Every structure is written in C-alpha cells, then in structure tokens.
C-alpha positions in Angstrom: 151.7 130.5 145.4 150.4 132.1 142.2 153.5 133.8 140.8 153.0 137.2 139.3 155.8 136.5 136.9 153.8 133.6 135.5 150.5 135.3 135.2 149.0 135.6 131.7 149.8 138.7 129.7 147.4 141.6 129.7 147.6 141.6 125.9 146.0 139.1 123.4 146.7 137.9 119.9 150.2 139.5 119.7 150.9 138.0 116.3 148.0 140.0 114.8 149.3 143.4 115.9 151.2 145.9 113.8 154.8 146.6 114.7 153.8 150.0 116.1 151.1 148.4 118.3 153.6 145.9 119.6 156.2 148.6 120.5 153.5 150.8 122.0 152.4 147.9 124.2 155.9 147.0 125.3 156.7 150.7 126.1 153.5 151.1 128.1 154.4 148.1 130.2 158.0 149.2 130.6 156.8 152.5 132.1 155.4 150.6 135.0 158.8 149.2 136.0 160.4 152.4 137.3 157.3 153.1 139.4 157.4 149.6 140.9 161.0 150.0 141.8 160.3 153.4 143.3 157.9 151.7 145.7 160.7 149.6 147.3 163.4 152.3 147.5 163.2 152.3 151.4 164.1 148.6 151.3 166.9 149.1 148.8 168.3 152.0 150.9 168.4 149.9 154.1 170.3 147.2 152.3 172.8 149.7 150.7 173.6 151.1 154.2 174.2 147.6 155.5 176.2 146.6 152.4 178.3 149.8 152.6 179.3 149.1 156.2 180.4 145.6 155.2 182.4 146.7 152.2 184.0 149.7 153.9 185.2 147.1 156.5 186.9 145.1 153.7 184.1 142.8 152.6 183.2 141.8 149.0 179.9 141.6 147.1 178.8 138.5 145.3 175.8 138.1 142.9 174.4 134.7 142.2 171.7 133.9 139.6 170.8 131.8 136.6 169.7 132.7 133.1 168.8 136.3 132.5 169.1 137.1 136.3 172.6 135.6 136.4 173.7 137.5 133.3 172.5 140.8 134.8 174.6 140.1 137.9 177.7 139.3 135.8 177.2 142.5 133.8 176.9 144.7 136.8 179.9 143.2 138.5 182.0 143.4 135.4 181.3 147.1 135.0 182.5 148.1 138.5 186.3 147.9 137.8 186.3 150.1 134.7 183.8 152.6 136.1 185.1 152.9 139.7 188.6 151.6 139.5 188.1 148.7 142.0 189.6 145.3 141.7 187.7 142.5 139.8 187.6 140.6 143.1 185.5 143.3 145.0 182.3 142.7 143.1 181.8 139.2 141.6 179.0 137.9 139.5 178.4 134.1 139.5 176.0 132.4 137.1 174.6 128.9 137.2 176.4 126.8 134.7 179.6 128.9 134.8 180.8 131.5 132.3 179.6 129.4 129.3 176.0 130.2 130.5 176.6 133.9 129.8 176.2 133.2 126.1 174.3 129.9 126.0 171.8 128.4 128.4 173.1 125.4 130.3 170.4 122.9 130.8 169.3 122.2 134.4 172.2 124.2 135.9 169.7 126.2 137.9 168.2 123.1 139.5 171.2 122.2 141.6 170.7 123.5 145.2 174.3 122.9 146.3 176.3 124.3 143.4 176.0 128.0 144.2 177.7 127.5 147.5 180.4 125.4 145.9 180.9 128.2 143.4 181.2 130.8 146.2 183.7 128.7 148.1 186.1 129.0 145.2 186.5 132.6 146.3 187.1 131.7 149.9 183.9 133.5 150.8 183.5 134.4 154.5 181.3 136.3 157.0 182.7 139.6 155.9 181.2 139.2 152.5 177.7 139.8 151.1 175.6 137.7 148.8 172.7 138.9 146.6 170.5 136.3 145.0 168.9 137.3 141.8 165.8 135.4 140.6 162.7 136.9 139.1 160.7 133.9 140.2 162.1 133.8 143.7 162.2 130.0 143.5 165.3 129.1 141.6 167.0 126.2 143.5 170.6 127.3 142.6 170.0 130.7 144.1 168.0 129.6 147.0 170.6 127.0 148.0 173.4 129.6 147.8 171.5 132.1 149.9 170.5 129.6 152.5 174.1 128.6 153.1 175.3 132.2 153.1 172.7 133.1 155.7 173.6 130.0 157.7 177.3 131.0 157.7 176.5 134.5 159.0 176.9 136.5 155.8 174.8 139.5 154.9 172.2 138.4 152.4 169.7 140.1 150.0 167.6 138.9 147.1 166.1 140.6 144.1 162.8 139.0 143.0 159.6 140.0 141.2 157.4 137.7 143.3 156.7 139.2 146.7 156.6 136.6 149.5 158.7 134.1 147.5 160.5 131.2 149.1 163.9 132.8 148.3 163.1 135.8 150.5 163.2 133.6 153.6 167.0 133.4 153.2 167.6 137.1 152.7 168.0 139.6 155.5 167.0 142.2 152.9 164.4 140.9 150.4 164.1 143.3 147.6 160.7 142.4 146.1 159.5 144.4 143.1 156.2 143.4 141.6 156.2 144.6 138.0 153.1 142.6 137.0 152.7 140.0 134.2 155.0 140.1 131.2 154.0 141.3 127.8 154.8 137.7 126.6 153.5 135.5 129.3 156.4 134.3 131.5 159.1 136.1 129.6 160.9 137.5 132.6 163.8 138.9 130.5 161.4 141.8 129.8 159.9 143.8 132.7 161.4 141.6 135.4 164.9 141.8 133.9 164.5 145.6 133.5 163.6 145.9 137.2 166.5 143.8 138.3 168.9 145.9 136.2 167.6 149.1 137.7 168.0 147.8 141.2 171.5 146.5 140.5 172.5 149.9 139.1 171.3 151.5 142.2 173.1 149.1 144.6 176.5 149.2 143.0 176.4 152.9 142.2 175.3 154.0 145.6 177.8 151.8 147.4 180.6 153.0 145.3 179.7 156.6 146.0 179.6 155.8 149.7 183.0 154.1 149.4 184.5 157.4 148.0 184.8 156.2 144.4 183.0 159.3 143.0 184.0 162.9 143.5 181.3 165.4 142.9 179.5 163.6 140.1 182.7 162.3 138.3 184.1 158.9 137.9 187.6 160.0 139.1 188.8 156.4 139.5 187.7 155.1 136.1 190.1 153.0 134.1 191.6 154.8 131.1 191.0 151.8 128.8 190.3 153.6 125.5 190.7 157.0 123.8 187.1 158.1 124.7 187.8 157.6 128.4 191.2 159.3 128.2 189.5 162.3 126.5 186.8 162.3 129.2 189.4 162.1 131.9 191.4 164.9 130.4 188.4 167.2 130.4 187.7 166.3 134.0 191.2 167.2 135.0 191.1 170.5 133.0 187.9 171.5 134.6 189.1 170.6 138.1 192.4 172.3 137.9 191.4 175.2 135.5 194.1 174.3 133.0 194.1 173.8 129.3 193.2 170.5 127.7 196.8 169.7 126.6 198.2 170.3 130.1 195.4 168.2 131.6 196.0 165.4 129.1 199.7 165.2 130.0 198.9 165.2 133.7 196.4 162.4 133.3 198.7 160.2 131.3 201.6 160.8 133.7 199.6 159.9 136.8 197.3 157.3 135.3 194.0 158.4 136.9 191.9 161.4 137.2 192.0 161.3 141.0 195.8 161.1 141.1 196.3 163.8 138.5 194.0 166.2 140.4 195.3 165.4 143.9 199.0 165.6 142.9 198.6 168.9 141.1 196.5 170.4 143.9 198.9 169.3 146.6 201.8 170.7 144.6 200.2 174.1 144.3 199.0 174.3 147.9 
C-alpha cells in the first residue's frame, strides 16, 4: 500500500526558503488538519459512545503507541487526573520502550509485536477495558500486536491512524482514519499527523469525561488544586456558582478540597 504519510512533500527546496516562507507553508498545511479531522467526526462519535458505556461500567482506557504517537498518548492520559480529578489508573498511556522513550527514542522498541500486550498485562487488563492503538503509519508492529491481542481477548478496540485502510485497522472495532496528506518534510509524521492525533485524543478524553459527569456546565469542577493558579480559578468558580465573595469562596474551596464539594456542600446546607 502506498502510505499517504510517506508521500513526498508538496514543497520543494525547503532550505532555499526564507523563514517567513517556511512558516507560511507549515501554517497552510496545518489548516488542512482540522478539516480532515472534521471529516471523521461520525466515527469518533460512535467510538466515544461505546467507550463511555465501558467506562461508566467501570472499565479503563489504555493508549498504546511508539515514538511521537506513544508520547501523545502518554500526554493525554497524564492530563486526565489533574483536569478531571480521576485516578491515574483510569486512563493509562503506554509507549514502546517504556517511560525512558518519552524523552529519548528507544531503538527497535516499536518492532516487537508481543511487547505491547505484555505491557498491558502489567495492569491486569481485562474485557471491561478499552485499548486505543495510535500509529500514524498504521503499521507499527508494537501497536498492531497489542491491538490484535486486545481484540482477541474481547476488549473494545480503536485505532488512530493517518493511512486509511491500514493493516492496523483490521484489529480495531473503531478505526479512526484521518488522511491529512503528505507532511511538509517528507515522512515527518510528528507534524500534521501528530497534530491530527492530538486533536482526536483531546476529543475522546474530553467527551468521555463530560459523559462521565466530570464537567459541570463548562467547568472543571473536579480539577486537582495543585498550584496557586488552579486554586484561584477554583475560588472564582465557587464564588460565581454560590454568589459569594472571593474570600468566602476561597475558604470554602480550601476547606472541602474541590470545587464540586465546595459547591455541593454549601448548596445542600442552604437548601
């Protein structure tokens, strides 16, 4: 199969371009990404509905990937606890080569077809859980092997790839295939492909957390109060919700430890 992600760039002689020309070109290509993602929203929505059912019933979500794709999964998973107040075990990002690969590429880690499933077994993964394989190429052995075993064991599976009709999609109930076209630098899938993957991951985790009740109105009422900025934000949220002054809201927030608890406790007391 002629992979879109490996097709030659639409631009020539990049080293001869001015800085502004390079930036204009990259921005022009980046604008294509959101439109490509928009084209697969029905497929993303169908997956989010299935995933939400699984997670509301107690299941967990696992991302598996290598290189840039793996790092994006780790980033999305790591942001769920502070943003939505869930445990670190609810959404887990696994990268080929282990955590060391987050900072430094691990040679040939992506070529082991059996390792992803071994990595998942560390978490006692079971049929209640969901696995999303992330690979721009759609052919990474590490990811394909993990998805294949997950599907074989009856887990809900999905994949995010930028090559429609890839081999990886055969092992995903929900193949999320977004064709963003050739990269500005030929084959550099950390660019448009990575951006597309990030957008889709944002959609999946945000939508499922909303459906799980982790957002109220448009507020992160379960966010962790891990720094002064978030305490300030939370205090303003409590003040707005309860129609009290900032000082009172701040005291309530610090007393109860979360925006949700502060609002619910005060509301129940006054009712």
